[in-house]
N, CA, C, O and the ligand as a Tripos MOL2 file, in Angstrom:
@<TRIPOS>MOLECULE
protein
  237   235    60     0     0
PROTEIN
NO_CHARGES

@<TRIPOS>ATOM
      1 N         109.3190   61.3550   89.4720 N.3       1 MET1
      2 CA        109.0750   62.6470   90.2190 C.3       1 MET1
      3 C         108.5810   63.7880   89.2330 C.2       1 MET1
      4 O         109.0680   63.9940   88.1220 O.2       1 MET1
      5 N         107.6570   64.4160   89.7440 N.am      2 ALA2
      6 CA        106.9820   65.5120   88.9820 C.3       2 ALA2
      7 C         107.8950   66.6130   88.6140 C.2       2 ALA2
      8 O         108.6890   67.1100   89.4130 O.2       2 ALA2
      9 N         107.7680   66.9650   87.4390 N.am      3 VAL3
     10 CA        108.6480   68.0470   86.7540 C.3       3 VAL3
     11 C         107.7770   69.0530   86.1050 C.2       3 VAL3
     12 O         106.8040   68.6780   85.4490 O.2       3 VAL3
     13 N         108.0920   70.4300   86.2590 N.am      4 PRO4
     14 CA        107.2380   71.3720   85.6520 C.3       4 PRO4
     15 C         107.2520   71.2470   84.1890 C.2       4 PRO4
     16 O         108.3060   71.1000   83.5700 O.2       4 PRO4
     17 N         105.9390   71.3100   83.5480 N.am      5 LYS5
     18 CA        105.7280   71.1990   82.0880 C.3       5 LYS5
     19 C         106.1930   72.5610   81.4620 C.2       5 LYS5
     20 O         106.8110   72.6120   80.3990 O.2       5 LYS5
     21 N         105.8430   73.6780   82.2160 N.am      6 ARG6
     22 CA        106.2710   74.9860   81.5410 C.3       6 ARG6
     23 C         107.2410   75.5940   82.4880 C.2       6 ARG6
     24 O         107.2180   75.4300   83.7080 O.2       6 ARG6
     25 N         108.0700   76.2900   81.8430 N.am      7 ARG7
     26 CA        108.8360   77.1830   82.5540 C.3       7 ARG7
     27 C         108.1700   78.4330   83.2240 C.2       7 ARG7
     28 O         107.4240   79.1370   82.5440 O.2       7 ARG7
     29 N         108.4050   78.7150   84.4730 N.am      8 THR8
     30 CA        107.8000   79.8870   84.9300 C.3       8 THR8
     31 C         108.1950   81.0700   84.2210 C.2       8 THR8
     32 O         109.4020   81.2840   84.1110 O.2       8 THR8
     33 N         107.3520   81.8890   83.7120 N.am      9 SER9
     34 CA        107.4910   83.0990   82.9650 C.3       9 SER9
     35 C         108.0950   84.2730   83.8560 C.2       9 SER9
     36 O         107.7990   84.2420   85.0510 O.2       9 SER9
     37 N         108.9030   85.2940   83.4060 N.am     10 LYS10
     38 CA        109.3720   86.3050   83.9950 C.3      10 LYS10
     39 C         108.3230   86.9620   84.8540 C.2      10 LYS10
     40 O         108.4370   87.1930   86.0580 O.2      10 LYS10
     41 N         107.2110   87.2540   84.0310 N.am     11 THR11
     42 CA        106.2530   87.9980   84.5950 C.3      11 THR11
     43 C         105.5560   87.2100   85.8840 C.2      11 THR11
     44 O         105.3760   87.7710   86.9650 O.2      11 THR11
     45 N         105.2650   86.1120   85.6700 N.am     12 ARG12
     46 CA        104.7270   85.1720   86.8260 C.3      12 ARG12
     47 C         105.7870   85.1170   87.8760 C.2      12 ARG12
     48 O         105.3530   85.3450   89.0050 O.2      12 ARG12
     49 N         107.0060   84.8840   87.7960 N.am     13 LYS13
     50 CA        107.8470   84.9790   88.7790 C.3      13 LYS13
     51 C         107.9000   86.2670   89.6120 C.2      13 LYS13
     52 O         107.8490   86.3130   90.8410 O.2      13 LYS13
     53 N         108.0220   87.3980   88.6950 N.am     14 ASN14
     54 CA        108.1210   88.7280   89.4690 C.3      14 ASN14
     55 C         106.9080   88.9450   90.2970 C.2      14 ASN14
     56 O         107.0060   89.3820   91.4430 O.2      14 ASN14
     57 N         105.6680   88.6270   89.7060 N.am     15 LYS15
     58 CA        104.4420   88.8320   90.3330 C.3      15 LYS15
     59 C         104.5330   88.2280   91.8550 C.2      15 LYS15
     60 O         104.3740   88.8820   92.8850 O.2      15 LYS15
     61 N         104.8240   86.8340   91.7610 N.am     16 ARG16
     62 CA        104.8890   86.2160   93.0160 C.3      16 ARG16
     63 C         106.0220   86.8480   93.9540 C.2      16 ARG16
     64 O         105.7560   87.0430   95.1400 O.2      16 ARG16
     65 N         107.1530   87.1380   93.4900 N.am     17 ARG17
     66 CA        108.0500   87.9210   94.4960 C.3      17 ARG17
     67 C         107.4960   89.2280   94.8380 C.2      17 ARG17
     68 O         107.7780   89.7300   95.9260 O.2      17 ARG17
     69 N         106.7680   89.7980   94.0440 N.am     18 ALA18
     70 CA        106.3370   91.2580   94.5630 C.3      18 ALA18
     71 C         105.1160   91.0580   95.5590 C.2      18 ALA18
     72 O         104.9330   91.8980   96.4400 O.2      18 ALA18
     73 N         104.3520   90.0580   95.4450 N.am     19 SER19
     74 CA        103.2260   89.8590   96.5040 C.3      19 SER19
     75 C         103.9980   89.4930   97.8640 C.2      19 SER19
     76 O         103.6910   90.0870   98.8980 O.2      19 SER19
     77 N         104.9770   88.5350   97.8570 N.am     20 ALA20
     78 CA        105.7470   88.3540   99.0110 C.3      20 ALA20
     79 C         106.3400   89.5510   99.5370 C.2      20 ALA20
     80 O         106.2160   89.7280  100.7490 O.2      20 ALA20
     81 N         106.9600   90.4090   98.8590 N.am     21 TYR21
     82 CA        107.5370   91.5960   99.3660 C.3      21 TYR21
     83 C         106.4980   92.4850   99.8880 C.2      21 TYR21
     84 O         106.8530   93.1910  100.8320 O.2      21 TYR21
     85 N         105.3830   92.5940   99.5090 N.am     22 THR22
     86 CA        104.1930   93.3160   99.9460 C.3      22 THR22
     87 C         103.8850   92.8550  101.2140 C.2      22 THR22
     88 O         103.6860   93.7310  102.0560 O.2      22 THR22
     89 N         103.7930   91.6840  101.5670 N.am     23 LEU23
     90 CA        103.4890   90.9980  102.6570 C.3      23 LEU23
     91 C         104.4240   91.2420  103.8370 C.2      23 LEU23
     92 O         104.0290   91.4550  104.9840 O.2      23 LEU23
     93 N         105.7110   91.1930  103.4490 N.am     24 ASN24
     94 CA        106.7900   91.3020  104.4430 C.3      24 ASN24
     95 C         107.1700   92.6940  104.8930 C.2      24 ASN24
     96 O         107.6190   92.9230  106.0160 O.2      24 ASN24
     97 N         106.9590   93.6590  103.9170 N.am     25 ARG25
     98 CA        107.4330   94.9410  104.2140 C.3      25 ARG25
     99 C         106.5350   95.6630  105.3810 C.2      25 ARG25
    100 O         105.3160   95.4910  105.3750 O.2      25 ARG25
    101 N         107.0580   96.3410  106.2170 N.am     26 SER26
    102 CA        106.5430   97.1660  107.2380 C.3      26 SER26
    103 C         106.0100   98.4790  106.7460 C.2      26 SER26
    104 O         106.6780   99.2550  106.0630 O.2      26 SER26
    105 N         104.8120   98.6830  107.1150 N.am     27 ASN27
    106 CA        104.2880  100.1690  106.4590 C.3      27 ASN27
    107 C         104.3850  101.1580  107.6590 C.2      27 ASN27
    108 O         104.0820  100.8700  108.8160 O.2      27 ASN27
    109 N         104.8590  102.3880  107.2190 N.am     28 TYR28
    110 CA        105.1560  103.5170  108.0840 C.3      28 TYR28
    111 C         104.3250  104.7030  107.7410 C.2      28 TYR28
    112 O         104.3230  105.0110  106.5490 O.2      28 TYR28
    113 N         103.5960  105.4520  108.5860 N.am     29 VAL29
    114 CA        103.1270  106.6890  108.2990 C.3      29 VAL29
    115 C         103.6820  107.6760  109.1580 C.2      29 VAL29
    116 O         104.2450  107.2610  110.1700 O.2      29 VAL29
    117 N         103.6290  109.0400  108.9320 N.am     30 GLU30
    118 CA        104.0850  109.9370  109.8490 C.3      30 GLU30
    119 C         103.0280  110.3110  110.8380 C.2      30 GLU30
    120 O         101.8500  110.3970  110.4900 O.2      30 GLU30
    121 N         103.4370  110.5430  112.1120 N.am     31 CYS31
    122 CA        102.3630  110.9040  113.1180 C.3      31 CYS31
    123 C         102.0140  112.2990  112.9340 C.2      31 CYS31
    124 O         102.9290  113.1170  112.8530 O.2      31 CYS31
    125 N         100.5580  112.7510  112.8430 N.am     32 PRO32
    126 CA        100.2840  114.0590  112.4600 C.3      32 PRO32
    127 C         100.7880  114.9450  113.7190 C.2      32 PRO32
    128 O         100.9380  116.1440  113.4840 O.2      32 PRO32
    129 N         101.0190  114.5610  114.8140 N.am     33 ASN33
    130 CA        101.2620  115.2770  116.0270 C.3      33 ASN33
    131 C         102.8080  115.5200  116.1750 C.2      33 ASN33
    132 O         103.1930  116.6860  116.2660 O.2      33 ASN33
    133 N         103.6760  114.5360  116.2030 N.am     34 CYS34
    134 CA        104.9960  114.5530  116.2780 C.3      34 CYS34
    135 C         105.9400  114.3170  115.1520 C.2      34 CYS34
    136 O         107.1530  114.5130  115.2330 O.2      34 CYS34
    137 N         105.3050  113.8790  114.0820 N.am     35 HIS35
    138 CA        106.1240  113.5670  112.6860 C.3      35 HIS35
    139 C         107.0690  112.5110  112.9500 C.2      35 HIS35
    140 O         108.1600  112.5070  112.3800 O.2      35 HIS35
    141 N         106.7040  111.5310  113.8450 N.am     36 GLU36
    142 CA        107.7500  110.5010  114.0090 C.3      36 GLU36
    143 C         107.0390  109.4380  113.3420 C.2      36 GLU36
    144 O         105.8120  109.4040  113.4360 O.2      36 GLU36
    145 N         107.7400  108.4600  112.5990 N.am     37 PRO37
    146 CA        107.2990  107.3450  111.9050 C.3      37 PRO37
    147 C         106.5430  106.3630  112.7710 C.2      37 PRO37
    148 O         107.1180  105.9420  113.7750 O.2      37 PRO37
    149 N         105.3220  105.9520  112.4960 N.am     38 LYS38
    150 CA        104.5640  105.1690  113.3740 C.3      38 LYS38
    151 C         103.7280  104.1410  112.3450 C.2      38 LYS38
    152 O         103.5620  104.4020  111.1530 O.2      38 LYS38
    153 N         103.2240  102.9150  113.0100 N.am     39 LEU39
    154 CA        102.6440  102.0660  112.2780 C.3      39 LEU39
    155 C         101.1880  102.7700  111.9860 C.2      39 LEU39
    156 O         100.8370  103.6830  112.7330 O.2      39 LEU39
    157 N         100.3890  102.3770  110.9710 N.am     40 PRO40
    158 CA         99.0750  103.0980  110.7810 C.3      40 PRO40
    159 C          98.1150  102.1610  111.5390 C.2      40 PRO40
    160 O          98.2270  100.9490  111.7190 O.2      40 PRO40
    161 N          97.0800  103.0590  111.9690 N.am     41 HIS41
    162 CA         95.9700  102.3830  113.0340 C.3      41 HIS41
    163 C          96.6130  102.0040  114.3100 C.2      41 HIS41
    164 O          96.1350  101.1010  114.9970 O.2      41 HIS41
    165 N          97.6650  102.6460  114.6560 N.am     42 ARG42
    166 CA         98.2380  102.3770  116.0260 C.3      42 ARG42
    167 C          98.5090  103.5830  116.7140 C.2      42 ARG42
    168 O          98.7890  104.5710  116.0350 O.2      42 ARG42
    169 N          98.4640  103.6950  118.2710 N.am     43 VAL43
    170 CA         98.8030  104.7150  118.8920 C.3      43 VAL43
    171 C         100.2630  105.0080  118.7650 C.2      43 VAL43
    172 O         101.0900  104.1060  118.8960 O.2      43 VAL43
    173 N         100.6290  106.3400  118.4940 N.am     44 CYS44
    174 CA        102.0580  106.5790  118.2130 C.3      44 CYS44
    175 C         102.7800  106.2000  119.4940 C.2      44 CYS44
    176 O         102.3070  106.5300  120.5820 O.2      44 CYS44
    177 N         103.9010  105.5230  119.3960 N.am     45 PRO45
    178 CA        104.6920  105.0700  120.5040 C.3      45 PRO45
    179 C         105.6610  106.2180  120.9960 C.2      45 PRO45
    180 O         106.3280  106.0030  122.0080 O.2      45 PRO45
    181 N         105.7750  107.4400  120.3290 N.am     46 ASN46
    182 CA        106.4260  108.6640  120.6420 C.3      46 ASN46
    183 C         105.9070  109.5740  121.6770 C.2      46 ASN46
    184 O         106.4510  110.0210  122.6860 O.2      46 ASN46
    185 N         104.4360  109.7870  121.0710 N.am     47 CYS47
    186 CA        103.7180  110.9210  121.8490 C.3      47 CYS47
    187 C         102.4850  110.3810  122.5030 C.2      47 CYS47
    188 O         101.8890  111.0210  123.3680 O.2      47 CYS47
    189 N         102.0590  109.0630  122.0380 N.am     48 GLY48
    190 CA        100.9210  108.4020  122.6220 C.3      48 GLY48
    191 C          99.6850  109.0580  122.0830 C.2      48 GLY48
    192 O          98.6810  109.0430  122.7960 O.2      48 GLY48
    193 N          99.6460  109.5820  121.0080 N.am     49 GLU49
    194 CA         98.4560  110.1760  120.4220 C.3      49 GLU49
    195 C          97.8650  109.2750  119.3360 C.2      49 GLU49
    196 O          98.5870  108.5780  118.6230 O.2      49 GLU49
    197 N          96.5560  109.3070  119.2320 N.am     50 TYR50
    198 CA         95.6970  108.7420  118.2460 C.3      50 TYR50
    199 C          94.4730  109.4370  117.8930 C.2      50 TYR50
    200 O          93.6110  109.5860  118.7590 O.2      50 TYR50
    201 N          94.2730  109.9490  116.5340 N.am     51 LYS51
    202 CA         93.2760  110.6720  116.1740 C.3      51 LYS51
    203 C          92.9190  111.9200  117.0500 C.2      51 LYS51
    204 O          91.7880  112.2140  117.4380 O.2      51 LYS51
    205 N          94.0630  112.5940  117.2910 N.am     52 GLY52
    206 CA         93.9390  113.8470  118.0500 C.3      52 GLY52
    207 C          93.7320  113.5960  119.6660 C.2      52 GLY52
    208 O          93.6050  114.5740  120.4030 O.2      52 GLY52
    209 N          93.7080  112.5110  120.0950 N.am     53 GLN53
    210 CA         93.6060  112.1910  121.4690 C.3      53 GLN53
    211 C          94.6350  111.6610  122.1180 C.2      53 GLN53
    212 O          95.1830  110.6930  121.5920 O.2      53 GLN53
    213 N          95.1070  112.1340  123.3260 N.am     54 ALA54
    214 CA         96.2120  111.4320  124.0710 C.3      54 ALA54
    215 C          95.6910  110.3040  124.8260 C.2      54 ALA54
    216 O          94.9340  110.3750  125.7950 O.2      54 ALA54
    217 N          96.2270  109.1290  124.2240 N.am     55 ILE55
    218 CA         95.6890  107.8960  124.8670 C.3      55 ILE55
    219 C          96.6870  107.3360  126.0000 C.2      55 ILE55
    220 O          96.2930  106.6880  126.9690 O.2      55 ILE55
    221 N          98.0100  107.6650  125.7560 N.am     56 ILE56
    222 CA         99.0470  107.3280  126.6810 C.3      56 ILE56
    223 C          99.6130  108.5210  127.2170 C.2      56 ILE56
    224 O          99.9260  109.4060  126.4200 O.2      56 ILE56
    225 N          99.7970  108.6880  128.4450 N.am     57 ASP57
    226 CA        100.4560  110.0760  128.9860 C.3      57 ASP57
    227 C         101.8180  110.1740  128.3120 C.2      57 ASP57
    228 O         102.6430  109.2610  128.3490 O.2      57 ASP57
    229 N         102.0080  111.3790  127.6730 N.am     58 ALA58
    230 CA        103.4690  111.8180  127.2060 C.3      58 ALA58
    231 C         104.4690  111.8380  128.4120 C.2      58 ALA58
    232 O         104.1290  112.1160  129.5620 O.2      58 ALA58
    233 N         105.5910  111.5510  128.0690 N.am     59 GLU59
    234 CA        106.6770  111.4340  129.0080 C.3      59 GLU59
    235 C         107.3980  112.7870  128.8630 C.2      59 GLU59
    236 O         108.3980  113.0290  129.5400 O.2      59 GLU59
    237 ZN        103.4580  110.9160  117.6320 Zn       60 ZN60
@<TRIPOS>BOND
     1     1     2 1
     2     2     3 1
     3     3     4 2
     4     3     5 am
     5     5     6 1
     6     6     7 1
     7     7     8 2
     8     7     9 am
     9     9    10 1
    10    10    11 1
    11    11    12 2
    12    11    13 am
    13    13    14 1
    14    14    15 1
    15    15    16 2
    16    15    17 am
    17    17    18 1
    18    18    19 1
    19    19    20 2
    20    19    21 am
    21    21    22 1
    22    22    23 1
    23    23    24 2
    24    23    25 am
    25    25    26 1
    26    26    27 1
    27    27    28 2
    28    27    29 am
    29    29    30 1
    30    30    31 1
    31    31    32 2
    32    31    33 am
    33    33    34 1
    34    34    35 1
    35    35    36 2
    36    35    37 am
    37    37    38 1
    38    38    39 1
    39    39    40 2
    40    39    41 am
    41    41    42 1
    42    42    43 1
    43    43    44 2
    44    43    45 am
    45    45    46 1
    46    46    47 1
    47    47    48 2
    48    47    49 am
    49    49    50 1
    50    50    51 1
    51    51    52 2
    52    51    53 am
    53    53    54 1
    54    54    55 1
    55    55    56 2
    56    55    57 am
    57    57    58 1
    58    58    59 1
    59    59    60 2
    60    59    61 am
    61    61    62 1
    62    62    63 1
    63    63    64 2
    64    63    65 am
    65    65    66 1
    66    66    67 1
    67    67    68 2
    68    67    69 am
    69    69    70 1
    70    70    71 1
    71    71    72 2
    72    71    73 am
    73    73    74 1
    74    74    75 1
    75    75    76 2
    76    75    77 am
    77    77    78 1
    78    78    79 1
    79    79    80 2
    80    79    81 am
    81    81    82 1
    82    82    83 1
    83    83    84 2
    84    83    85 am
    85    85    86 1
    86    86    87 1
    87    87    88 2
    88    87    89 am
    89    89    90 1
    90    90    91 1
    91    91    92 2
    92    91    93 am
    93    93    94 1
    94    94    95 1
    95    95    96 2
    96    95    97 am
    97    97    98 1
    98    98    99 1
    99    99   100 2
   100    99   101 am
   101   101   102 1
   102   102   103 1
   103   103   104 2
   104   103   105 am
   105   105   106 1
   106   106   107 1
   107   107   108 2
   108   107   109 am
   109   109   110 1
   110   110   111 1
   111   111   112 2
   112   111   113 am
   113   113   114 1
   114   114   115 1
   115   115   116 2
   116   115   117 am
   117   117   118 1
   118   118   119 1
   119   119   120 2
   120   119   121 am
   121   121   122 1
   122   122   123 1
   123   123   124 2
   124   123   125 am
   125   125   126 1
   126   126   127 1
   127   127   128 2
   128   127   129 am
   129   129   130 1
   130   130   131 1
   131   131   132 2
   132   131   133 am
   133   133   134 1
   134   134   135 1
   135   135   136 2
   136   135   137 am
   137   137   138 1
   138   138   139 1
   139   139   140 2
   140   139   141 am
   141   141   142 1
   142   142   143 1
   143   143   144 2
   144   143   145 am
   145   145   146 1
   146   146   147 1
   147   147   148 2
   148   147   149 am
   149   149   150 1
   150   150   151 1
   151   151   152 2
   152   151   153 am
   153   153   154 1
   154   154   155 1
   155   155   156 2
   156   155   157 am
   157   157   158 1
   158   158   159 1
   159   159   160 2
   160   159   161 am
   161   161   162 1
   162   162   163 1
   163   163   164 2
   164   163   165 am
   165   165   166 1
   166   166   167 1
   167   167   168 2
   168   167   169 am
   169   169   170 1
   170   170   171 1
   171   171   172 2
   172   171   173 am
   173   173   174 1
   174   174   175 1
   175   175   176 2
   176   175   177 am
   177   177   178 1
   178   178   179 1
   179   179   180 2
   180   179   181 am
   181   181   182 1
   182   182   183 1
   183   183   184 2
   184   183   185 am
   185   185   186 1
   186   186   187 1
   187   187   188 2
   188   187   189 am
   189   189   190 1
   190   190   191 1
   191   191   192 2
   192   191   193 am
   193   193   194 1
   194   194   195 1
   195   195   196 2
   196   195   197 am
   197   197   198 1
   198   198   199 1
   199   199   200 2
   200   199   201 am
   201   201   202 1
   202   202   203 1
   203   203   204 2
   204   203   205 am
   205   205   206 1
   206   206   207 1
   207   207   208 2
   208   207   209 am
   209   209   210 1
   210   210   211 1
   211   211   212 2
   212   211   213 am
   213   213   214 1
   214   214   215 1
   215   215   216 2
   216   215   217 am
   217   217   218 1
   218   218   219 1
   219   219   220 2
   220   219   221 am
   221   221   222 1
   222   222   223 1
   223   223   224 2
   224   223   225 am
   225   225   226 1
   226   226   227 1
   227   227   228 2
   228   227   229 am
   229   229   230 1
   230   230   231 1
   231   231   232 2
   232   231   233 am
   233   233   234 1
   234   234   235 1
   235   235   236 2
@<TRIPOS>SUBSTRUCTURE
     1 MET1         2 RESIDUE 1 A MET
     2 ALA2         6 RESIDUE 1 A ALA
     3 VAL3        10 RESIDUE 1 A VAL
     4 PRO4        14 RESIDUE 1 A PRO
     5 LYS5        18 RESIDUE 1 A LYS
     6 ARG6        22 RESIDUE 1 A ARG
     7 ARG7        26 RESIDUE 1 A ARG
     8 THR8        30 RESIDUE 1 A THR
     9 SER9        34 RESIDUE 1 A SER
    10 LYS10       38 RESIDUE 1 A LYS
    11 THR11       42 RESIDUE 1 A THR
    12 ARG12       46 RESIDUE 1 A ARG
    13 LYS13       50 RESIDUE 1 A LYS
    14 ASN14       54 RESIDUE 1 A ASN
    15 LYS15       58 RESIDUE 1 A LYS
    16 ARG16       62 RESIDUE 1 A ARG
    17 ARG17       66 RESIDUE 1 A ARG
    18 ALA18       70 RESIDUE 1 A ALA
    19 SER19       74 RESIDUE 1 A SER
    20 ALA20       78 RESIDUE 1 A ALA
    21 TYR21       82 RESIDUE 1 A TYR
    22 THR22       86 RESIDUE 1 A THR
    23 LEU23       90 RESIDUE 1 A LEU
    24 ASN24       94 RESIDUE 1 A ASN
    25 ARG25       98 RESIDUE 1 A ARG
    26 SER26      102 RESIDUE 1 A SER
    27 ASN27      106 RESIDUE 1 A ASN
    28 TYR28      110 RESIDUE 1 A TYR
    29 VAL29      114 RESIDUE 1 A VAL
    30 GLU30      118 RESIDUE 1 A GLU
    31 CYS31      122 RESIDUE 1 A CYS
    32 PRO32      126 RESIDUE 1 A PRO
    33 ASN33      130 RESIDUE 1 A ASN
    34 CYS34      134 RESIDUE 1 A CYS
    35 HIS35      138 RESIDUE 1 A HIS
    36 GLU36      142 RESIDUE 1 A GLU
    37 PRO37      146 RESIDUE 1 A PRO
    38 LYS38      150 RESIDUE 1 A LYS
    39 LEU39      154 RESIDUE 1 A LEU
    40 PRO40      158 RESIDUE 1 A PRO
    41 HIS41      162 RESIDUE 1 A HIS
    42 ARG42      166 RESIDUE 1 A ARG
    43 VAL43      170 RESIDUE 1 A VAL
    44 CYS44      174 RESIDUE 1 A CYS
    45 PRO45      178 RESIDUE 1 A PRO
    46 ASN46      182 RESIDUE 1 A ASN
    47 CYS47      186 RESIDUE 1 A CYS
    48 GLY48      190 RESIDUE 1 A GLY
    49 GLU49      194 RESIDUE 1 A GLU
    50 TYR50      198 RESIDUE 1 A TYR
    51 LYS51      202 RESIDUE 1 A LYS
    52 GLY52      206 RESIDUE 1 A GLY
    53 GLN53      210 RESIDUE 1 A GLN
    54 ALA54      214 RESIDUE 1 A ALA
    55 ILE55      218 RESIDUE 1 A ILE
    56 ILE56      222 RESIDUE 1 A ILE
    57 ASP57      226 RESIDUE 1 A ASP
    58 ALA58      230 RESIDUE 1 A ALA
    59 GLU59      234 RESIDUE 1 A GLU
    60 ZN60       237 GROUP 0 **** ****
C-alpha cells in the first residue's frame, strides 16, 4: 500500500483548507438600494433592483 513519503507541512495543510473554505463560503454584498445582503452580480431578492434599474416589480 502506498504511504506518504513526507509528512504534509502545516503550511501546505492550511493552504489546502483555506482554498476549500474560499470555495464553500457564500459571498454577500450590501444592496445599494435597500441595504439588504444579496449575492453579487444578482438582482436583489428584496427590492428587485440591479445596477439602478428595477428588474422585478417591488412588492
Ligand atoms: Zn435591494
